[in-house]
N, CA, C and O atoms as a CHARMM CRD file, in Angstrom:
* protein
*
  344
    1    1 MET  N     -4.67400   2.19600 -77.91000 PROA 1      0.00000
    2    1 MET  CA    -4.31200   3.48800 -78.32800 PROA 1      0.00000
    3    1 MET  C     -4.15400   4.42000 -77.17600 PROA 1      0.00000
    4    1 MET  O     -5.03800   4.53100 -76.32800 PROA 1      0.00000
    5    2 ARG  N     -3.02000   5.10400 -77.13500 PROA 2      0.00000
    6    2 ARG  CA    -2.75700   6.04200 -76.00000 PROA 2      0.00000
    7    2 ARG  C     -3.69300   7.28900 -76.15000 PROA 2      0.00000
    8    2 ARG  O     -4.26600   7.56200 -77.20600 PROA 2      0.00000
    9    3 HSD  N     -3.79600   8.02000 -75.00000 PROA 3      0.00000
   10    3 HSD  CA    -4.58400   9.21000 -74.96800 PROA 3      0.00000
   11    3 HSD  C     -4.08000  10.29900 -75.98100 PROA 3      0.00000
   12    3 HSD  O     -4.86000  10.96400 -76.66300 PROA 3      0.00000
   13    4 ASN  N     -2.74900  10.42800 -76.02500 PROA 4      0.00000
   14    4 ASN  CA    -2.12600  11.41800 -76.93900 PROA 4      0.00000
   15    4 ASN  C     -2.46000  11.06400 -78.41700 PROA 4      0.00000
   16    4 ASN  O     -2.73000  11.95300 -79.22400 PROA 4      0.00000
   17    5 GLU  N     -2.43700   9.82100 -78.73700 PROA 5      0.00000
   18    5 GLU  CA    -2.77100   9.43700 -80.09300 PROA 5      0.00000
   19    5 GLU  C     -4.21100   9.70800 -80.47300 PROA 5      0.00000
   20    5 GLU  O     -4.48800  10.11400 -81.60100 PROA 5      0.00000
   21    6 LYS  N     -5.13100   9.48900 -79.54700 PROA 6      0.00000
   22    6 LYS  CA    -6.54200   9.82700 -79.74600 PROA 6      0.00000
   23    6 LYS  C     -6.71900  11.30900 -79.96000 PROA 6      0.00000
   24    6 LYS  O     -7.47500  11.72900 -80.83600 PROA 6      0.00000
   25    7 LEU  N     -6.02900  12.10500 -79.17000 PROA 7      0.00000
   26    7 LEU  CA    -6.12400  13.55900 -79.26000 PROA 7      0.00000
   27    7 LEU  C     -5.59700  14.03400 -80.59700 PROA 7      0.00000
   28    7 LEU  O     -6.20800  14.89000 -81.23600 PROA 7      0.00000
   29    8 LEU  N     -4.44400  13.47800 -81.03900 PROA 8      0.00000
   30    8 LEU  CA    -3.87200  13.86300 -82.32000 PROA 8      0.00000
   31    8 LEU  C     -4.73300  13.46200 -83.50000 PROA 8      0.00000
   32    8 LEU  O     -4.82300  14.18800 -84.49000 PROA 8      0.00000
   33    9 LEU  N     -5.37000  12.29800 -83.39100 PROA 9      0.00000
   34    9 LEU  CA    -6.28700  11.89100 -84.49700 PROA 9      0.00000
   35    9 LEU  C     -7.47900  12.79900 -84.53700 PROA 9      0.00000
   36    9 LEU  O     -7.99000  13.08700 -85.61900 PROA 9      0.00000
   37   10 LEU  N     -7.94300  13.26000 -83.40700 PROA 10     0.00000
   38   10 LEU  CA    -9.05600  14.21900 -83.35200 PROA 10     0.00000
   39   10 LEU  C     -8.67400  15.56800 -83.97000 PROA 10     0.00000
   40   10 LEU  O     -9.46400  16.18200 -84.68700 PROA 10     0.00000
   41   11 LEU  N     -7.41600  16.02800 -83.67300 PROA 11     0.00000
   42   11 LEU  CA    -6.96300  17.30700 -84.16700 PROA 11     0.00000
   43   11 LEU  C     -6.87400  17.29900 -85.68900 PROA 11     0.00000
   44   11 LEU  O     -7.17600  18.32600 -86.29700 PROA 11     0.00000
   45   12 ILE  N     -6.49000  16.24200 -86.32500 PROA 12     0.00000
   46   12 ILE  CA    -6.37000  16.25200 -87.78600 PROA 12     0.00000
   47   12 ILE  C     -7.65000  16.27600 -88.50100 PROA 12     0.00000
   48   12 ILE  O     -7.67400  16.53600 -89.70400 PROA 12     0.00000
   49   13 SER  N     -8.76200  16.00900 -87.80600 PROA 13     0.00000
   50   13 SER  CA   -10.05200  15.90000 -88.51300 PROA 13     0.00000
   51   13 SER  C    -10.58100  17.33200 -88.77900 PROA 13     0.00000
   52   13 SER  O    -11.57000  17.47700 -89.49800 PROA 13     0.00000
   53   14 PHE  N     -9.98600  18.33700 -88.25300 PROA 14     0.00000
   54   14 PHE  CA   -10.38900  19.70700 -88.49100 PROA 14     0.00000
   55   14 PHE  C     -9.22600  20.67400 -88.25800 PROA 14     0.00000
   56   14 PHE  O     -8.21500  20.26500 -87.68700 PROA 14     0.00000
   57   15 VAL  N     -9.32600  21.90500 -88.66600 PROA 15     0.00000
   58   15 VAL  CA    -8.26200  22.89400 -88.40500 PROA 15     0.00000
   59   15 VAL  C     -8.32500  23.29800 -86.95700 PROA 15     0.00000
   60   15 VAL  O     -9.38100  23.66600 -86.44200 PROA 15     0.00000
   61   16 SER  N     -7.17000  23.22700 -86.29400 PROA 16     0.00000
   62   16 SER  CA    -7.09800  23.59600 -84.88000 PROA 16     0.00000
   63   16 SER  C     -5.84300  24.38600 -84.59700 PROA 16     0.00000
   64   16 SER  O     -4.84400  24.26000 -85.30600 PROA 16     0.00000
   65   17 ILE  N     -5.89500  25.20000 -83.56400 PROA 17     0.00000
   66   17 ILE  CA    -4.71300  25.94400 -83.15000 PROA 17     0.00000
   67   17 ILE  C     -4.42000  25.59100 -81.69700 PROA 17     0.00000
   68   17 ILE  O     -5.29000  25.64200 -80.82700 PROA 17     0.00000
   69   18 ILE  N     -3.15500  25.23100 -81.47000 PROA 18     0.00000
   70   18 ILE  CA    -2.70300  24.91300 -80.15000 PROA 18     0.00000
   71   18 ILE  C     -1.90600  26.01400 -79.64500 PROA 18     0.00000
   72   18 ILE  O     -0.97400  26.43700 -80.32900 PROA 18     0.00000
   73   19 ASN  N     -2.19500  26.55000 -78.45300 PROA 19     0.00000
   74   19 ASN  CA    -1.47400  27.70300 -77.86800 PROA 19     0.00000
   75   19 ASN  C     -0.63500  27.25800 -76.73100 PROA 19     0.00000
   76   19 ASN  O     -1.11700  26.54000 -75.85500 PROA 19     0.00000
   77   20 ALA  N      0.64000  27.66500 -76.70500 PROA 20     0.00000
   78   20 ALA  CA     1.56900  27.43700 -75.60300 PROA 20     0.00000
   79   20 ALA  C      1.64300  28.68900 -74.85100 PROA 20     0.00000
   80   20 ALA  O      2.03200  29.71400 -75.41200 PROA 20     0.00000
   81   21 VAL  N      1.27700  28.67700 -73.54700 PROA 21     0.00000
   82   21 VAL  CA     1.23000  29.87700 -72.72700 PROA 21     0.00000
   83   21 VAL  C      1.74300  29.56900 -71.35600 PROA 21     0.00000
   84   21 VAL  O      1.50000  28.48200 -70.83000 PROA 21     0.00000
   85   22 GLY  N      2.45400  30.50700 -70.75800 PROA 22     0.00000
   86   22 GLY  CA     2.92100  30.32400 -69.39900 PROA 22     0.00000
   87   22 GLY  C      4.33500  30.87800 -69.20000 PROA 22     0.00000
   88   22 GLY  O      5.18900  30.75200 -70.07800 PROA 22     0.00000
   89   23 ARG  N      4.55800  31.45700 -68.10300 PROA 23     0.00000
   90   23 ARG  CA     5.92000  31.98700 -67.80500 PROA 23     0.00000
   91   23 ARG  C      6.77200  30.97600 -67.01200 PROA 23     0.00000
   92   23 ARG  O      7.92900  30.73400 -67.35600 PROA 23     0.00000
   93   24 ARG  N      6.23500  30.42900 -66.02500 PROA 24     0.00000
   94   24 ARG  CA     7.00200  29.44200 -65.19100 PROA 24     0.00000
   95   24 ARG  C      6.64600  28.06700 -65.51800 PROA 24     0.00000
   96   24 ARG  O      7.54300  27.24100 -65.69000 PROA 24     0.00000
   97   25 TYR  N      5.36500  27.73300 -65.62500 PROA 25     0.00000
   98   25 TYR  CA     4.88000  26.38100 -66.01900 PROA 25     0.00000
   99   25 TYR  C      4.07700  26.55200 -67.30000 PROA 25     0.00000
  100   25 TYR  O      2.99700  27.14300 -67.28400 PROA 25     0.00000
  101   26 CYS  N      4.58200  26.05500 -68.37100 PROA 26     0.00000
  102   26 CYS  CA     3.95600  26.22600 -69.67600 PROA 26     0.00000
  103   26 CYS  C      2.84500  25.16300 -69.88700 PROA 26     0.00000
  104   26 CYS  O      3.01700  23.98900 -69.55800 PROA 26     0.00000
  105   27 GLN  N      1.74900  25.60000 -70.42400 PROA 27     0.00000
  106   27 GLN  CA     0.64000  24.72300 -70.75600 PROA 27     0.00000
  107   27 GLN  C      0.31000  24.90000 -72.21300 PROA 27     0.00000
  108   27 GLN  O      0.55200  25.95400 -72.80100 PROA 27     0.00000
  109   28 THR  N     -0.24900  23.85100 -72.79000 PROA 28     0.00000
  110   28 THR  CA    -0.80400  23.93600 -74.15900 PROA 28     0.00000
  111   28 THR  C     -2.29100  23.78100 -74.13300 PROA 28     0.00000
  112   28 THR  O     -2.84300  22.91100 -73.46000 PROA 28     0.00000
  113   29 ARG  N     -2.93900  24.66200 -74.89500 PROA 29     0.00000
  114   29 ARG  CA    -4.38600  24.67100 -74.91700 PROA 29     0.00000
  115   29 ARG  C     -4.87200  24.75600 -76.34000 PROA 29     0.00000
  116   29 ARG  O     -4.19800  25.31200 -77.20800 PROA 29     0.00000
  117   30 LEU  N     -6.01100  24.22000 -76.57200 PROA 30     0.00000
  118   30 LEU  CA    -6.67300  24.36600 -77.91500 PROA 30     0.00000
  119   30 LEU  C     -7.47700  25.70700 -77.82600 PROA 30     0.00000
  120   30 LEU  O     -8.23500  25.96300 -76.89100 PROA 30     0.00000
  121   31 VAL  N     -7.24600  26.52000 -78.86400 PROA 31     0.00000
  122   31 VAL  CA    -7.99400  27.76800 -78.95600 PROA 31     0.00000
  123   31 VAL  C     -8.78100  27.79000 -80.25900 PROA 31     0.00000
  124   31 VAL  O     -8.53800  27.00200 -81.17300 PROA 31     0.00000
  125   32 GLU  N     -9.71400  28.69800 -80.31300 PROA 32     0.00000
  126   32 GLU  CA   -10.57600  28.77200 -81.48500 PROA 32     0.00000
  127   32 GLU  C     -9.74000  29.21400 -82.73900 PROA 32     0.00000
  128   32 GLU  O     -8.95900  30.16400 -82.69200 PROA 32     0.00000
  129   33 PRO  N     -9.95200  28.48400 -83.82600 PROA 33     0.00000
  130   33 PRO  CA    -9.15300  28.73000 -85.05100 PROA 33     0.00000
  131   33 PRO  C     -9.63000  29.98200 -85.75600 PROA 33     0.00000
  132   33 PRO  O    -10.32600  29.89100 -86.76700 PROA 33     0.00000
  133   34 LYS  N     -9.26900  31.15500 -85.24200 PROA 34     0.00000
  134   34 LYS  CA    -9.58800  32.41600 -85.89900 PROA 34     0.00000
  135   34 LYS  C     -8.49200  33.41500 -85.59800 PROA 34     0.00000
  136   34 LYS  O     -7.81000  33.27900 -84.58200 PROA 34     0.00000
  137   35 PRO  N     -8.29200  34.43100 -86.45700 PROA 35     0.00000
  138   35 PRO  CA    -7.17300  35.29200 -86.27100 PROA 35     0.00000
  139   35 PRO  C     -7.05600  36.07300 -84.94900 PROA 35     0.00000
  140   35 PRO  O     -5.97100  36.47300 -84.52800 PROA 35     0.00000
  141   36 GLU  N     -8.22600  36.27100 -84.31400 PROA 36     0.00000
  142   36 GLU  CA    -8.20100  36.98500 -83.03800 PROA 36     0.00000
  143   36 GLU  C     -7.57800  36.15800 -81.92600 PROA 36     0.00000
  144   36 GLU  O     -7.22400  36.71600 -80.88800 PROA 36     0.00000
  145   37 SER  N     -7.42700  34.82100 -82.10400 PROA 37     0.00000
  146   37 SER  CA    -6.86300  33.99200 -81.10000 PROA 37     0.00000
  147   37 SER  C     -5.29900  34.06400 -81.02900 PROA 37     0.00000
  148   37 SER  O     -4.69300  33.61500 -80.05600 PROA 37     0.00000
  149   38 VAL  N     -4.70900  34.61100 -82.03500 PROA 38     0.00000
  150   38 VAL  CA    -3.25000  34.67300 -82.09600 PROA 38     0.00000
  151   38 VAL  C     -2.77100  36.06800 -81.63100 PROA 38     0.00000
  152   38 VAL  O     -3.33900  37.10000 -81.98700 PROA 38     0.00000
  153   39 ASN  N     -1.69300  36.04200 -80.81500 PROA 39     0.00000
  154   39 ASN  CA    -1.10000  37.26800 -80.37000 PROA 39     0.00000
  155   39 ASN  C      0.42100  37.15500 -80.39500 PROA 39     0.00000
  156   39 ASN  O      0.96000  36.07900 -80.65600 PROA 39     0.00000
  157   40 SER  N      1.11700  38.25900 -80.12400 PROA 40     0.00000
  158   40 SER  CA     2.56500  38.24900 -80.24600 PROA 40     0.00000
  159   40 SER  C      3.27100  37.82200 -78.97600 PROA 40     0.00000
  160   40 SER  O      4.50200  37.79200 -78.95200 PROA 40     0.00000
  161   41 GLY  N      2.54100  37.48900 -77.91600 PROA 41     0.00000
  162   41 GLY  CA     3.14400  37.15100 -76.63400 PROA 41     0.00000
  163   41 GLY  C      3.21500  35.66000 -76.41300 PROA 41     0.00000
  164   41 GLY  O      3.81100  35.23200 -75.42500 PROA 41     0.00000
  165   42 ASP  N      2.63800  34.83900 -77.28400 PROA 42     0.00000
  166   42 ASP  CA     2.61200  33.41500 -77.10500 PROA 42     0.00000
  167   42 ASP  C      3.10500  32.69300 -78.32200 PROA 42     0.00000
  168   42 ASP  O      3.40800  33.33800 -79.32600 PROA 42     0.00000
  169   43 CYS  N      3.20200  31.36900 -78.28500 PROA 43     0.00000
  170   43 CYS  CA     3.53500  30.55700 -79.43100 PROA 43     0.00000
  171   43 CYS  C      2.29300  29.70300 -79.85300 PROA 43     0.00000
  172   43 CYS  O      1.47800  29.33000 -79.01000 PROA 43     0.00000
  173   44 PHE  N      2.18100  29.42200 -81.09400 PROA 44     0.00000
  174   44 PHE  CA     1.06200  28.72100 -81.60900 PROA 44     0.00000
  175   44 PHE  C      1.45000  27.66400 -82.60700 PROA 44     0.00000
  176   44 PHE  O      2.44700  27.79700 -83.31500 PROA 44     0.00000
  177   45 VAL  N      0.64600  26.59500 -82.66200 PROA 45     0.00000
  178   45 VAL  CA     0.78900  25.58200 -83.69400 PROA 45     0.00000
  179   45 VAL  C     -0.56900  25.46200 -84.40900 PROA 45     0.00000
  180   45 VAL  O     -1.60100  25.23400 -83.77800 PROA 45     0.00000
  181   46 LEU  N     -0.54100  25.61900 -85.72700 PROA 46     0.00000
  182   46 LEU  CA    -1.72500  25.43400 -86.56300 PROA 46     0.00000
  183   46 LEU  C     -1.68800  24.02500 -87.15700 PROA 46     0.00000
  184   46 LEU  O     -0.79600  23.70800 -87.94300 PROA 46     0.00000
  185   47 VAL  N     -2.62100  23.20800 -86.79800 PROA 47     0.00000
  186   47 VAL  CA    -2.64900  21.83400 -87.27500 PROA 47     0.00000
  187   47 VAL  C     -3.78700  21.66700 -88.26500 PROA 47     0.00000
  188   47 VAL  O     -4.95600  21.85800 -87.93100 PROA 47     0.00000
  189   48 MET  N     -3.42700  21.31000 -89.48100 PROA 48     0.00000
  190   48 MET  CA    -4.38300  21.09700 -90.53800 PROA 48     0.00000
  191   48 MET  C     -4.27200  19.66200 -91.05600 PROA 48     0.00000
  192   48 MET  O     -3.38800  18.92400 -90.62100 PROA 48     0.00000
  193   49 SER  N     -5.12800  19.26300 -91.95100 PROA 49     0.00000
  194   49 SER  CA    -5.04600  17.83700 -92.36600 PROA 49     0.00000
  195   49 SER  C     -3.79200  17.52200 -93.17400 PROA 49     0.00000
  196   49 SER  O     -3.35000  16.37300 -93.16600 PROA 49     0.00000
  197   50 LYS  N     -3.21500  18.46400 -93.85200 PROA 50     0.00000
  198   50 LYS  CA    -2.05600  18.18300 -94.68000 PROA 50     0.00000
  199   50 LYS  C     -0.77100  18.89700 -94.25100 PROA 50     0.00000
  200   50 LYS  O      0.27000  18.68600 -94.87400 PROA 50     0.00000
  201   51 CYS  N     -0.80800  19.72600 -93.21800 PROA 51     0.00000
  202   51 CYS  CA     0.39300  20.46100 -92.78700 PROA 51     0.00000
  203   51 CYS  C      0.24300  20.92000 -91.35800 PROA 51     0.00000
  204   51 CYS  O     -0.83600  20.94900 -90.76600 PROA 51     0.00000
  205   52 VAL  N      1.45700  21.29200 -90.82700 PROA 52     0.00000
  206   52 VAL  CA     1.56700  21.76300 -89.45600 PROA 52     0.00000
  207   52 VAL  C      2.40600  23.06300 -89.52300 PROA 52     0.00000
  208   52 VAL  O      3.53200  23.05300 -90.02100 PROA 52     0.00000
  209   53 TRP  N      1.84500  24.17100 -89.01800 PROA 53     0.00000
  210   53 TRP  CA     2.55100  25.44500 -89.02600 PROA 53     0.00000
  211   53 TRP  C      2.90500  25.83800 -87.59800 PROA 53     0.00000
  212   53 TRP  O      2.09800  25.67200 -86.68300 PROA 53     0.00000
  213   54 LEU  N      4.11100  26.35700 -87.41200 PROA 54     0.00000
  214   54 LEU  CA     4.52900  26.83700 -86.11000 PROA 54     0.00000
  215   54 LEU  C      4.70300  28.39200 -86.22100 PROA 54     0.00000
  216   54 LEU  O      5.33600  28.89400 -87.15000 PROA 54     0.00000
  217   55 TRP  N      4.10400  29.14000 -85.21600 PROA 55     0.00000
  218   55 TRP  CA     4.14400  30.54300 -85.18100 PROA 55     0.00000
  219   55 TRP  C      4.69600  30.88700 -83.79400 PROA 55     0.00000
  220   55 TRP  O      4.12600  30.52800 -82.76300 PROA 55     0.00000
  221   56 ILE  N      5.85000  31.61200 -83.81300 PROA 56     0.00000
  222   56 ILE  CA     6.44200  32.03100 -82.49900 PROA 56     0.00000
  223   56 ILE  C      6.27600  33.57300 -82.40500 PROA 56     0.00000
  224   56 ILE  O      6.75500  34.32600 -83.25300 PROA 56     0.00000
  225   57 GLY  N      5.59600  33.98200 -81.36600 PROA 57     0.00000
  226   57 GLY  CA     5.40300  35.42900 -81.18400 PROA 57     0.00000
  227   57 GLY  C      6.65300  36.17800 -80.77500 PROA 57     0.00000
  228   57 GLY  O      7.57100  35.62200 -80.17200 PROA 57     0.00000
  229   58 GLU  N      6.66400  37.40000 -81.10400 PROA 58     0.00000
  230   58 GLU  CA     7.80900  38.25300 -80.85200 PROA 58     0.00000
  231   58 GLU  C      8.20100  38.32400 -79.35600 PROA 58     0.00000
  232   58 GLU  O      9.37900  38.36100 -79.00300 PROA 58     0.00000
  233   59 PHE  N      7.18400  38.34100 -78.51400 PROA 59     0.00000
  234   59 PHE  CA     7.45600  38.50400 -77.05400 PROA 59     0.00000
  235   59 PHE  C      7.31000  37.17300 -76.29100 PROA 59     0.00000
  236   59 PHE  O      7.16200  37.17600 -75.06900 PROA 59     0.00000
  237   60 SER  N      7.35000  36.03700 -77.01000 PROA 60     0.00000
  238   60 SER  CA     7.22400  34.76200 -76.27900 PROA 60     0.00000
  239   60 SER  C      8.56600  34.43300 -75.57700 PROA 60     0.00000
  240   60 SER  O      9.63400  34.88800 -75.98600 PROA 60     0.00000
  241   61 ASN  N      8.46300  33.65000 -74.53800 PROA 61     0.00000
  242   61 ASN  CA     9.67700  33.32100 -73.78100 PROA 61     0.00000
  243   61 ASN  C     10.21100  31.99600 -74.19400 PROA 61     0.00000
  244   61 ASN  O      9.58000  31.29400 -74.98400 PROA 61     0.00000
  245   62 ILE  N     11.36700  31.62200 -73.68200 PROA 62     0.00000
  246   62 ILE  CA    12.06300  30.40600 -74.07200 PROA 62     0.00000
  247   62 ILE  C     11.32800  29.14900 -73.66400 PROA 62     0.00000
  248   62 ILE  O     11.43700  28.12200 -74.33400 PROA 62     0.00000
  249   63 ILE  N     10.59000  29.21200 -72.59100 PROA 63     0.00000
  250   63 ILE  CA     9.80100  28.03100 -72.15400 PROA 63     0.00000
  251   63 ILE  C      8.69900  27.74700 -73.12400 PROA 63     0.00000
  252   63 ILE  O      8.48700  26.59400 -73.49700 PROA 63     0.00000
  253   64 GLU  N      7.96500  28.80000 -73.55800 PROA 64     0.00000
  254   64 GLU  CA     6.92300  28.63900 -74.54200 PROA 64     0.00000
  255   64 GLU  C      7.47900  28.08300 -75.87000 PROA 64     0.00000
  256   64 GLU  O      6.88200  27.20500 -76.49400 PROA 64     0.00000
  257   65 LYS  N      8.60100  28.60600 -76.26500 PROA 65     0.00000
  258   65 LYS  CA     9.19500  28.15200 -77.50700 PROA 65     0.00000
  259   65 LYS  C      9.58300  26.68600 -77.46700 PROA 65     0.00000
  260   65 LYS  O      9.40400  25.94800 -78.43600 PROA 65     0.00000
  261   66 ALA  N     10.11400  26.28400 -76.33000 PROA 66     0.00000
  262   66 ALA  CA    10.48000  24.85000 -76.19100 PROA 66     0.00000
  263   66 ALA  C      9.25500  23.96800 -76.19000 PROA 66     0.00000
  264   66 ALA  O      9.26000  22.90700 -76.81400 PROA 66     0.00000
  265   67 LYS  N      8.19500  24.38500 -75.49800 PROA 67     0.00000
  266   67 LYS  CA     6.94300  23.59600 -75.37500 PROA 67     0.00000
  267   67 LYS  C      6.27200  23.46300 -76.76400 PROA 67     0.00000
  268   67 LYS  O      5.78100  22.39100 -77.11500 PROA 67     0.00000
  269   68 VAL  N      6.25800  24.54200 -77.53300 PROA 68     0.00000
  270   68 VAL  CA     5.57000  24.50500 -78.80500 PROA 68     0.00000
  271   68 VAL  C      6.41800  23.71500 -79.79500 PROA 68     0.00000
  272   68 VAL  O      5.87000  23.05800 -80.68000 PROA 68     0.00000
  273   69 SER  N      7.73600  23.76400 -79.66900 PROA 69     0.00000
  274   69 SER  CA     8.56900  22.91900 -80.52500 PROA 69     0.00000
  275   69 SER  C      8.37900  21.43800 -80.22200 PROA 69     0.00000
  276   69 SER  O      8.35900  20.61200 -81.13400 PROA 69     0.00000
  277   70 GLN  N      8.24300  21.11000 -78.96700 PROA 70     0.00000
  278   70 GLN  CA     7.96200  19.74000 -78.54400 PROA 70     0.00000
  279   70 GLN  C      6.57300  19.28100 -79.10000 PROA 70     0.00000
  280   70 GLN  O      6.39700  18.14600 -79.54500 PROA 70     0.00000
  281   71 THR  N      5.63200  20.20900 -79.04700 PROA 71     0.00000
  282   71 THR  CA     4.31000  19.82500 -79.57800 PROA 71     0.00000
  283   71 THR  C      4.33500  19.58400 -81.12000 PROA 71     0.00000
  284   71 THR  O      3.66300  18.68300 -81.62200 PROA 71     0.00000
  285   72 VAL  N      5.09100  20.37700 -81.82400 PROA 72     0.00000
  286   72 VAL  CA     5.22400  20.20700 -83.25700 PROA 72     0.00000
  287   72 VAL  C      5.92000  18.88300 -83.53300 PROA 72     0.00000
  288   72 VAL  O      5.50000  18.15200 -84.42900 PROA 72     0.00000
  289   73 ASN  N      6.97900  18.55100 -82.78500 PROA 73     0.00000
  290   73 ASN  CA     7.66700  17.33700 -82.95600 PROA 73     0.00000
  291   73 ASN  C      6.73300  16.12500 -82.76300 PROA 73     0.00000
  292   73 ASN  O      6.74300  15.17900 -83.55100 PROA 73     0.00000
  293   74 ILE  N      5.93200  16.18600 -81.69400 PROA 74     0.00000
  294   74 ILE  CA     4.94800  15.11000 -81.48000 PROA 74     0.00000
  295   74 ILE  C      3.98800  14.97500 -82.63700 PROA 74     0.00000
  296   74 ILE  O      3.68600  13.87100 -83.09000 PROA 74     0.00000
  297   75 CYS  N      3.50100  16.13700 -83.12200 PROA 75     0.00000
  298   75 CYS  CA     2.54300  16.09000 -84.25600 PROA 75     0.00000
  299   75 CYS  C      3.19300  15.44600 -85.51700 PROA 75     0.00000
  300   75 CYS  O      2.58000  14.64400 -86.22200 PROA 75     0.00000
  301   76 LEU  N      4.39700  15.82300 -85.74400 PROA 76     0.00000
  302   76 LEU  CA     5.06600  15.28800 -86.98200 PROA 76     0.00000
  303   76 LEU  C      5.40200  13.79800 -86.82000 PROA 76     0.00000
  304   76 LEU  O      5.26700  13.02000 -87.76400 PROA 76     0.00000
  305   77 CYS  N      5.83900  13.41200 -85.61900 PROA 77     0.00000
  306   77 CYS  CA     6.22800  12.00400 -85.40000 PROA 77     0.00000
  307   77 CYS  C      4.95800  11.12900 -85.42600 PROA 77     0.00000
  308   77 CYS  O      4.96900  10.06100 -86.03800 PROA 77     0.00000
  309   78 GLU  N      3.89400  11.55400 -84.79000 PROA 78     0.00000
  310   78 GLU  CA     2.70900  10.72800 -84.69600 PROA 78     0.00000
  311   78 GLU  C      1.87500  10.78300 -86.04900 PROA 78     0.00000
  312   78 GLU  O      1.22100   9.80900 -86.42200 PROA 78     0.00000
  313   79 LEU  N      1.93000  11.92500 -86.73300 PROA 79     0.00000
  314   79 LEU  CA     1.08100  12.10200 -87.86800 PROA 79     0.00000
  315   79 LEU  C      1.84200  12.11400 -89.17200 PROA 79     0.00000
  316   79 LEU  O      1.42000  12.73000 -90.15100 PROA 79     0.00000
  317   80 VAL  N      2.95500  11.43500 -89.17500 PROA 80     0.00000
  318   80 VAL  CA     3.81100  11.47300 -90.37600 PROA 80     0.00000
  319   80 VAL  C      3.09400  11.00100 -91.62900 PROA 80     0.00000
  320   80 VAL  O      3.43800  11.43700 -92.72700 PROA 80     0.00000
  321   81 ILE  N      2.12200  10.13700 -91.50000 PROA 81     0.00000
  322   81 ILE  CA     1.39500   9.63500 -92.65600 PROA 81     0.00000
  323   81 ILE  C      0.49300  10.76300 -93.25100 PROA 81     0.00000
  324   81 ILE  O      0.28300  10.83200 -94.46100 PROA 81     0.00000
  325   82 TRP  N     -0.01600  11.61800 -92.37600 PROA 82     0.00000
  326   82 TRP  CA    -1.01400  12.60800 -92.82000 PROA 82     0.00000
  327   82 TRP  C     -0.37500  13.95700 -93.17200 PROA 82     0.00000
  328   82 TRP  O     -0.93000  14.73500 -93.94800 PROA 82     0.00000
  329   83 CYS  N      0.77000  14.21200 -92.60500 PROA 83     0.00000
  330   83 CYS  CA     1.38000  15.53500 -92.79200 PROA 83     0.00000
  331   83 CYS  C      2.40200  15.49200 -93.94000 PROA 83     0.00000
  332   83 CYS  O      3.38100  14.75000 -93.87200 PROA 83     0.00000
  333   84 TYR  N      2.17700  16.27200 -94.97000 PROA 84     0.00000
  334   84 TYR  CA     3.11600  16.28600 -96.12500 PROA 84     0.00000
  335   84 TYR  C      4.12600  17.46000 -95.95100 PROA 84     0.00000
  336   84 TYR  O      5.28400  17.33700 -96.35100 PROA 84     0.00000
  337   85 TYR  N      3.70600  18.53100 -95.38600 PROA 85     0.00000
  338   85 TYR  CA     4.62200  19.69600 -95.24100 PROA 85     0.00000
  339   85 TYR  C      4.70900  20.08400 -93.81400 PROA 85     0.00000
  340   85 TYR  O      3.76800  19.90100 -93.04200 PROA 85     0.00000
  341   86 ALA  N      5.88100  20.64100 -93.44600 PROA 86     0.00000
  342   86 ALA  CA     6.08300  21.11900 -92.08000 PROA 86     0.00000
  343   86 ALA  C      6.83400  22.42900 -92.09200 PROA 86     0.00000
  344   86 ALA  O      7.10300  22.99600 -91.03200 PROA 86     0.00000
């Protein structure tokens, strides 16, 4: 099992928020799943056991949008058995 697969299996065991942040080099990070973690300058992915939500902030840049879209695509491709809604 690849490292990414182990991480994705860990993510679906609880509610988690993945934050895509960065201007020149975009990184994804796990943040605490609470409303205060979300802002309008970044992009976020909410991963739950039955669904994946994508939230794009008003002031996020094109690099963050591309990275978070890639993250959602990986979640849906790897977790197609567990995710019913996208």
